N, C-alpha and C positions, 0 to 999 in steps of 0.2 A: 288748664289749671295744673300747677306743679303739685304733686301729691307726696313726694318723698325727696330725701337728700340726693339720691341718685339722679332723679329728674332735674333737681336744682343744679347739680354740677354740670349736667349735659346742657341745660339751658344757658348757664353762665358761660360755658365754653363756646356755645353757638353764638351768643351775643358778642363775645370777644372776636370770633372769626368774622362775623358780619361787620363789626366796627372796623376791623382791619381792612376788609374788602371795600368798605365805604370810603375810608381814608385813602386807600390806594387809588380808587376811581376818581376821587376828588383831585388827587395830585397828577392824574394822567392828563397831559396836554391834549388839547383838541386836535392838534396837528398829527396825532397818532393814527388817524384814519377813522376814528369813531365819530359817527354823525352826532351833532349836538343834541338832536331830539332823542336819539337812542341813549346817549349818556344821561340825559335828564330823566328818562324813564327808568334807567338802571339805578340812578341815585334815589329816585322816589321809592322804588321797590325796596332797596336796601334800607333806606331810612324808615320805611313803614315796618319792615321786618324787625329792625333793631328796636323800634318803639314798642312793638308787641312783646318782644322778648324781655325788654326792660320792665314793662308793666307786669308781666308774670313774675319776674324776680322780686319786684317791689311788693306785689301782693303776698307772695310767700313770706318775705321778710316781715311784713307788717303783721301777719298772723301770729308771729311769735310773741307779740305784745298785746294781742286781742283779749278782751275780757267779755265782750258781747259780740255775737255773730248774728247778723240780721238775715232773716229769711222772710219773704213775703208770701210764701205758700208752701204747702206740704211737699210739693214736688221738689223743693229746694232742700229738703231734709238730708238727702244723701251728701250733697255738697257741704252742707253745714256740719255734718258729722266728720267729714274729712278735715274741714277747716278747724273744727274743735280739737281733733287729734293733734294737728300741727300746733295749735295754740297752747295745748297742754304740754308740748315738748316731747310727745311720744312718737316713736317710730312705729311702723306697721308691725314689726316684730314684738315690740313691747305691748302694744294693744292686744295682739294675738295671745301673748302669754297671760295677760290679765283675764281674758275670757276663756282661756283653755282651748284654743284652736291653733292650727298651723298658720304660720305667717302668710302662706300662699292663699289662705282663705280670706284674709284681710285684703291682700293685694287684689284678689278677684272681686271681692265686694266693691272696693274702691274703683277698680277699673270699669266695672259695669254699673256704677251708680247705685250699688246695693240691690240691683235687680235680683230677685229670687231670695233675698233675705227675708225671713219672716218678721212679723212685728215684734215678737218676743226677742229676737236677736238684736233688732234696732234698739230696743229698750235696754238690753244687756250692755250693748256698746255705749249707749249714753251714760249708763250707770258706771261703767268702767272708766269713762272719761271724767266722771264727777261733774257732769253738766246737767242743767235742767233745761227743758224745752217748754217754751210758752207759745201758745197759739190762741188767737182770737178767731172764732169761727163765725163767718157771716153767711147768711143764706142769700143766695142769688135770687132776686125777685123777678127776673125776666122770664 
């Protein structure tokens, strides 16, 4: 998951490089000594990588228009908070300023999936983002 503009730019650049490598390999004649099976494997690998990168870019772009972020369990709350920050159009630095911490604290929270953040901090972040979190709690009967 892309979490900030720096990662977005790196991913976009990587997608560009992979797209170019894929195009170059597609234009390479089979007579250049590359076994057809090996060429097909390389094409598949590059195509898969490009697809993954494009999906990450599309997901990040789509978050900018999101008004609802779905989570099916509390374990998805950290990812949802990151997505909500992006949807609100805030950088990690801007969120940090809103709650009075260093930007590195937000970077660390997001990099670790908010591991070590207390519940009060999670509530503070949700409030700073101006979001509400709704959960339906089901008791497992097994």
